[in-house]
N, C-alpha and C positions, 0 to 999 in steps of 0.2 A: 707300528705296534697297535694292537687292539686296545681301545680306550673306552671308558664308560663315563656317561654323564647322568647324574641323578637329579630328577626334578620332583621335589616334594610338593604335592598338591594340597594336602590338608594343612590348613593354617596359612596358606598363601593368600594374598589380596584377591578379592573376588569382585565381579560385576555381573549384572544380568547380560545375556547375549544381546538384548535390545540396546545396550550401550557398550557395544563391543570394544574391548581394549586388548591389543595383542600382548601386553605385558602382564595380564591378569588371568585368573581362572574365570572363564566366562560360563555362567550358569544358565541353562535353559529352564523352561517352566517346570516347576515341581522338583528342581534340583537344588542342592545346597552343600555347604561345608558344615559338618556336624561334629560336635563333641558331646557324646551322650554319657561319658563316664571316663574313668582313668585307664581303661584297658585298651589294648592294641586295636581290637575290632570296633571300638566305639568312637574312633577319631578317623574321619574319612570324608571324601566327597562322593556324591552320587545322588540318585533320586531320593526323595523323602522316605525315611524308614516307615514301616507300617506303624501307624498310631492305633491305639486300642482304647475304646470306651468300655468301662466295666460297670454296668448297672448293678451287678450283685455286690460290689464293694462300697456302694454309697450308703449314707446314713439311713436312707429309705430305699431298700432293694426292690426294684420293680422289674420283673422278668419281661423282656420285650416281645411283642407280637408283630407290630408294624413299625417301620421307620420312615422318616421323611426328612430330607436335607434341604436347607435353604441358605443361599449365599447372602451374606450381609454386606452393607455398603463399605465396611472397612476391609473386605477381602476375607474375613473369617466365615465360618459356617456354623449354622445352628442345626442340630440333629435331634428331632423329636422322636420319641418312641412310646407306643401305646402299651398298656398293661395287658399281660397274658396270664396273670394269676387266675385262680378259681373265679369263674363267672360270678358277677355280683351286680347290685343295683347301681354302683358307681364304678367308674374306670379312671385310673390315674394315667397321666402323660408326663414322662420325664424329658429333660432337656440337657444336652451337652453342647458345649461350644468347642470348635476345633480351630486352632490358629495355625495356618500353614507356614507362617514365617518362623515360628518357634517349634513347629511340629508338636504342639502340646494340646491336650484336651482338658476341659474343665467342666465339672458337673455343676449346673446352675440350680437344679432343684426340680420340683414337680408341681403339678396341679391335680386336683381331684374333680372330675366332672360329675355333676349331679344331673341325672336325666329326668325330663318331665315324666317319663314312664318308669316308675321306681320298681321295675322287675329285673330279673337277672340278665345282664348283658354280656356278650362276648364280642370283643373288637374284631373287625374284619379288614379295616383299612383306615388310613389317616393321611391327611394332607393339610398344608398351611399356605397362606399367602400373607405377605407383609405389605402394608400401605403406609404412605407418608402424606402429610398435608402441611404446606407451609405458605399458602397464599396470604398476602397482606402482611401486617405487622401487629404487634400487641403492646399493651401496657399492663404491668402486673403490680398489684398491691395486695399483700397477704395471700388470701385464697381466691381473689377475684382477678380474672384475666379479661381484659377488654380488647376486642379486635377491631382493627381498621382495615377495610377491604377484605374481610373474611366472610366465608359462607359455610360455617361448620355444619349447620343442619342440612343444607342442600348437599354438601359434600358427604353427608352420612357419616360423620365422625362419631364413633360410638362412645358411650360412657364406659370408662375403664381404660381408654387409650392413655398412653403416657406422653407427656409434653416436656420439651426442653426449651430453654430460652438463651438468646445471645447468638444463635446461628441457625440457619436453615439446613445445615448439614448434620445429620444425626451422629456422625462419627466425632463431631467436635463438642458434643454435649457431655458434660461431666456430672450433672445432677438432673434426674428425671422426677417429674411429678405426675400424679394420676388425676385425670379428669373425672370428677364425681357428678357433674351436672353440666348440661349445655342448654340454656334456656332460650337462647336467641342466636342469630347468625354470628354475632360478635360478643356473646356473653358466656363465659365459662367459669365454673367453680372447680377449684382443686381440692383434693382430699386433705392436703396439708399446706401450710404457708410456704410461699416461695420468697426469695429476695425481691426487693422492689426494682422494677424496670420501668424506664420512661417510655412514653409513646414513641412509636417508630422502631421498637426492638424486633429484630428478626426472631423467629421461633420455628419449631418443627413438632408436629404431632405424628406419632408412630403407633401403629396397632396391628395386631394379628387377627386374622379370621381363620378358624380351624374347622375342618370337616372331618367327621368320623362316622363310619358305618358300623353297624352292629347287627348281630342276630340275637334273638331273645327267647328265653324260656316260654314267654307268651309271644308267639310268632308275630302277631300284628304290632308288637312294640319294637320290633327290629326295623332297620332302615337307615335313613340319613339324618344325622344331627349336625347342626351348625353351632359353633361356639363363637360368639361375638365379644368385642371389647377386651380381648386379651392383649397383653404386651409381654415382652421378655421379662420385665420386672415382676410379673405375676408368678414366675417360676422361682420358688424359694426353697431352701433346704428344709424348712419346716412344713412346706406345702401350703398351697392356697386352694380353698374350696370354691369352685365355680358353681353358683346356684342354678337350679332349673329355672327356665323362663316361666313367666306367668302370662301377663297380658300386655307387657310393654316391650316394644321392639327396640333394637339397637342399644342395648345395655350389655354389661358383662354378664352373660348367662348362656345356658345351653338350650337351643331351640330344636324342635322336632318338625321336620318338613315331611308332609304326608301328601298322598294323592287323593285319598278319600278319608272320611271319618274313621273307617276301619282300614288301616294301611295295608296295601298289597305287596309292598317291597319287603318281603319277609325272609328272603334267602340271599341277602346282599353278600357279594363275594369280594368287595374291595371298593375303591373310589379313585377316579381319575379326574384331575382338576385341569381345566382349561385356563387360558390367559384371561385376565380381567378386560372387559370391553369398556365398561363405564362404572360409575358409582351405583348404578341400578341394574347392571347386567354382567354376570359371570356364571359360567356353567360348569357343573360337574356331572360325570357319567358314572352310574352305578350298575355293575353287572348283577343280575338277579336270576336265580334259577339253579336247580339241582341237576346233577347228571348231565344229560345231553340237550337240555332245553334252556336257551338263552333268551332273556328279556333285558333290554337296556332302558334304564330310567335316566332321563336328562333333566336336571334341576337348575333353576336360576337361584343361586345362593344369595344374590344381592336384591332379590325381590323384596318390596316393602311388605312387612308382615303386619297388615292392618287389622286382621281378624283373628288374633291369637286367642286360643282357648286352652287353658291348662298348659301353656308353653308350647302348644302345637299349632301348626298352620297348614291348612289344606291349600296347596298351590293349584292354580287353574290357568287356563289359556296358554300363552307362550312361555310361562314360567315353569311348565312341566310337560315333558313329552314322554310317553311310554310306548315302546314298540310292541309288536306282536311277539309271539313265541317263535324262535328260530332254532332249528335242529343243528347241532354241532357234532363233530367227531371227537371222541374222547369225553371225559367228564370235566365240567367247568371247575376251574380251580376256585377253592372256597375262601381264599385269604389273599389280600393284597393284589387282587386281579383287576387289571385295567390300567392303561397308560394312554394319554393323548400325546401325539407326536406328529410333527410335520418333517419328514425325513428330507435330507438334502440330496440323497442318492438312492438308487435301488428302485424296486417296484413300488409304485405309489409315491415316489418322490414329489415334493411340492404339494401333496394333498393331505390336509389335516385329517387324521384318522384316529379311531379308537382301536387299540390293540388288546386282544383278549386271549388268555391262555386256557388250554384244556390239557388235562393230564391223562394218565392210563394209556392203554393201547390206542394208537391213532391220535395221540396228543398233537395239538396244533397251536400256533400263535396266529390268530385270525386278525386280519386288517380290515377295518370297517370304516369307510369314509364317513365323517360326521354328517355330511349332507344326506347320507342314506338313513340317518337315525331320525325317523319321522313317526308320527303317531300310527300305531297299528302295523308297522312294517314287518313283513315276514321274509324280506329279501336281503337281510343284513349280510349274510354269509356270501351270497352271490355277488354282492356289490363290490367286494374287494378281493383279497387273496389270502393265502395262508402259508406259513412257514412250518415245515415239518422238521423233526429232530433228526439230524444226520451229523454225528459227531466228527470232530477233526480226525482225518485219517480214515474215515468210514467206519462202518460197524465191525469190521475185522480188527480195528485198532482200539476203539472204545465202544463198549456196549451201550445200546440205547437205554435210557432210563425210563422212558414212557412216563415222564413226570414233569412236563413243562408247566411253569407256574408264573410267579411274579416276574414281570419284565419291565425294564426301565431303559429309556432312550436318553442319551446325552448329546444334545445338539452341538456342543462345542467340539466334539470329535466325530459326530455322525456315526455312532456305533451303539449297539444294544448290549445290555446285560440281561440274560434270560436264565432264570433259576430252574435248574433241574435237580433231581435227587443227587445229593452229595457233590454237585458241581455247579458252576455258573458258566454259561457260554458268553464269551466276549466276541461279538461278531457283527458283521454286516447283516442286514435283513435280505433274505432271498426267498423266492417262491418257486424255484426250479428244482427243489429237492436236493440241491447241492449241499456240500459239507459246510458246517459252521466253522468259524475261523480258529478260535482258541478256547480251550477248556480251562477254567480257573478252579483251583481248590480241590480238596480231597475230603473224605470222611475221616475224622480223627478224634481220638478221645482226649486230646490235650485240653485242659482248662486254662483259660487266660485271665484268671483273677490276679489281683495284685501280688499274691504270694507264689505265683507260678515261676518255676525255674526255666521254662521253655521260652524260646523267642516267639513273640506273637506272629501268627500268620493266619490269613483268612481261610476258614474251613467250616464245614458243617460238623457240629458236635454230635457224634454217635448217630449220624444219619437223621438228626432232627432237621426240620425245614430251615432254610435260610431265606432271608428277605434282603432286598437291595434297594438302594436309592442312589441316584447319580446326579452330580452337579459339577459343572466346570472342570471336567477331566478327572474328578475324584469318584471312586466307587466307595460307597458306604455299605458294607456287607454285615448284616446282623444275624446272629444265631437266635432263633426263637427259643423260648424257654417257658416252662410252666412253674418253675420254682426259682430260687436264687442261685442254683448251680448252673454254670454256663451262661449263655446269653450275652456274650461279648459282641461289640460292634466295632468292626475294623475299618480303618480309613486307608485306602490304597490308591497310590498315584498312577492310575492306569493311563492317564493322558500323557505320561512320559514314555510309554512303550514304543519301541522302534517299529512295531507292527503297524502303527498308524502312519508311517512314512518318515523318511529321512528329512529332517529340517534342523536348522540351528536351534530352534526352540525345544528340540528333543535331544540336545547334545550338551555335554560338558566339553568346552574347548580349552585346551591347556595353553599356558603362556608359550610364546615362541621360544625356541632354543637357538641361541646364537653361539656358535663355536668360534674359537680364535683362529681356526685354520680350515681350509677346504677339506672335505671329508668324503670317504666312501662308507656309506652306512652298512651296518652288519645286521643288527636286530634290535627289537624293542620289547621290553618286558614291563607288564603292569603289575605292581605289587598290590594285591587285593586280598580281601578276607575270604578264606576258603569255606568256612562253616560258622554258623551262629547257633547258639553260643558254643564255645568250646566246652568239652566235657560230656556230660551224660546225654544231653538231648540235642545233638547237632542237626542243623538243617542247612542245606546248601543254597546259597543265593542263586538267583537266576542269571542267565547268560548276559554277557556284554560283548560289544565289538568295538574295534579300534579303527581309526582312520588317520591319514597323514597328508600333508601337503608341504611343498617347498617354495611355492610362489603364491602371490596374492594374499600374503599373511597380514601385513600391516593394515590393509583396508578391507579385509575379510572378503575379498573377491575371488580367492582361489578355490578351485574345485577340490573335493575330498576324494582320496583313493583309499580303498580298504586295505588294512594290514592283514596279511595271511594269518591263518590260525596259529601257525608256528612262530609268528613274530618276525619272520625274515624280512629284511629290507634290501635284499641283494639286488633287486631291480631298480632301486631308487637312484636317480642321477646324483652325481657329486654336487654337494652344496655345503655351505657353512651355516645355513639356517634351515630349520625344519619345525613343524608344529603338528601336534597330535590332538585327537578328539575322541570322545567316547559316546556310544549310544547304548541303551539299556533295554533289557526285557523286564517288564514289571508285572506281567500277567503270566501265570504258570501254576504248577501244582502247589507251590508254596507262596509264590508272588512276593518273595523277599528280594528287594533290589540289591544288586551288587554294590560293594563298598570299595572304592579305590583310594589308596594312600599316596602312591608315588609311581613314577615311571623311571625305568633305567634304559638309557640308549647306549648301545655298543656301536663303535665306529672305528674306522682306520684313519689315523691322522696323517696329514701330508708330511709331518716331520719324520715319518717312517719311509718316505719316498723322496727322491730328488724332486725339485719343483717342476721338472719336465714331465712327470708321470701322475697318474691316478690309478688306484686299484680297480680291477675289473673282475667282479664276482663271477660272471658267466664263464670266464676262462679259468676260474679257480675250482679246485676240487678238494673239499675238506677231508674226504676219505683217503686221498692220496697225498695230501699236504701240498698240492700244487698251488702256486701263487700266480695269478694273472694280473697284468698291469698294462696300461695303454699310454703311449706318448701323447702329450697334449701341447707341447711347444718344442721348438728346435734347440738343440745344443749349440748349433752353429760351428761345429768343428767335428773332427773325427770322434766317433763315440768312445768315451773313456771306458776303462775297465769297470764293470759292475760287480759289486759284492753283496751277497745276501746272507743275513744271519736269521735263523729260525729258532724261536724260543718256545719253551713250554709255558703256556699262558698261566697255568695254576701255580707253578713254582718259580718261574722266571729263569730257569736253567737253559743254557744254550744247547740246542739239540744238534745243530750242524751249521757249518759256514762253508761258503763256496763262492769263488770268483768266476767271472765269465771267460777267463783265459784257460781254465782247466775244467775237468769234469769228474773229479774224484767222488764227490758226494751228490752230484746231480748235474743237470745241464740247463743252460739258458737257451730258449728257443724263440723264434718269431714266426708269425703267420704270413705265408707268401701269397695268400689268396685261395689256396686249395689244400695246403697241408702245413704242418709244423716242421720247421727247419732249424737245425742246431745253429746257435750263434745269436748275435744281436741284430743283424740286418743293418739297414741304412738309417740315417738321421731323418726320419719321416714322421710328421704329425699323424696321429691316429693309427700308427702301426701297433698291432697287438703283440705283446711279448708275454712270456711266462717262464717261471722256473719250475722244473720238474725234478724233485729229489729222487735219487737212486739209493742213497744210504737209508738204513733202517730208521724209521720213526715209530715208536710204540703206537699201537692202535688205540682208538678212543682218546687220543690226546688233542686237546685244544691248543692251537698254535697261534703265535703272532710272528710277523716277519718284518725285517727292516732291510731296505736296500740303499746302499750308498754308491757313489761313483767317484772315480779318480784314483 
């Protein structure tokens, strides 16, 4: 008889695949078991749902222009976004925190940047780096911190950094204090009193350095600005004003880095930040130029600013490199343009390079090795290569946008996100004019504010530009906005996509199924959410695929085999144990990951057969109601009479009965090696037999059969 086994996955015990347990739901990276609400579609296992940050819904609504993501020590992420409201003498920067464990977002607040040049600024790019310092130990009394074995001035710890006591691990700090002065290598003053700590207490200092590029109504006031002495604590819901620098270096202030007294970096198109080399050396690269003329400015943002005048510093020597003018095809993208990456594969792999995008006809993503970025160089373009836009499926499937722009590389998955008009390419880098891999997103008018009835999904709002940042397998995709309408920032678990390759870390592995009898498997069905949300604005989740194995389950050594699209398990060997797994597509038009609730396994039980047999699906034919079975052990005597009863699966009604001694309703047959012969044949292991009905059975009827002997 056909039987069913139901395995409910939502609510079952879970464990990460890294601590595999055959009795639990094993969750790969960016996978979880979720309860988002009381409804059917809100309780499931699967990749993390799309999280959405809503700048327009916060107490201070700041329309985003640029975004930058940063992974914190506790595994959460900080997402900074620069102000895109009407150009002004100040620019605000907002901050969200994303917690992947709870799949939740939290708005922390904003800061307001006061530029040394108080003319009208438009943000063009933003980036941040976080530093910690915990050398030596401290004693604390009131607002005085005394260090032993500390070198705060040499380490260039800025005024405005936050300080925590009792641990050198920032994730263990529960109360932070702000450094208001550092007068010696081991003497610090806090802005408020801290508890008393004895000598020898561990501590940690944490601070942010932010870079932002702007263009300006007064052209020579545009360029690169560095914000020092920031901390996460500076971002408050009431807002914190960061003053313009004057003549003092390394305090909480906004500094203007220039190449000459009259700055020439007047058409900045973004900013690309490289890794920190030391406390005195870290470079950023700024694309500069309109239309088809590219100049690259390379700044050392950790240079000592010893000759400040009005908050500005003219860099010289190795602290500033300016290339010559280089002709490019297409027009230089004028916002969020530039990314530093050392790819693990593809052309230019292993070579640290600056990637620069151009849009319009003949748009390119240029690869420029950083070693080629030298003073006056006019050979930047010939030093590397270029990727052209060739959509997935070719131009006969997807039209070319002629609009390549902001591009971000994620080294944890060795893939690129390249922004084009109304889509984002998720792809390898290639320079052979070949097709890009996946197109993400569509142009859509859905708003994703807190009052929206639609399911959030990453898209460009009414064809406005999108911006991306990528960290640790997550895509942060932002809609730019000039007002408080739109401007959502989506968090997408692209690192879970099976496009990146089949591995346990991109699977959900179900608990093993142990049945009380040996079985012939029939089919597997996954109960999943078909559309989100139900009702007026449904969106279809992306594809998922299933796998099975019957060996190597307890120690996770068994190989996985794909379940066919129809769920059939007819070719699976007889077993009383089986295990299933899922892989998911998370990148697509909607990029809404599938949601799985349970699986239902259909199988034939050996109680429907004498112990000498197992069912044989290849010799069965559901359209003719033919039932195949194979002898697996000897009867040890003359074969007894066999009787088959065939039932309607849906109603349980008996459709026919027949014994092997007569042929009124059908005939028992055996395979003699070349043809089917009426009868049972001899008592032989592995002998194939079948029952072929001749009596009428209604078409489209699902049947179950039971064979007895004697």
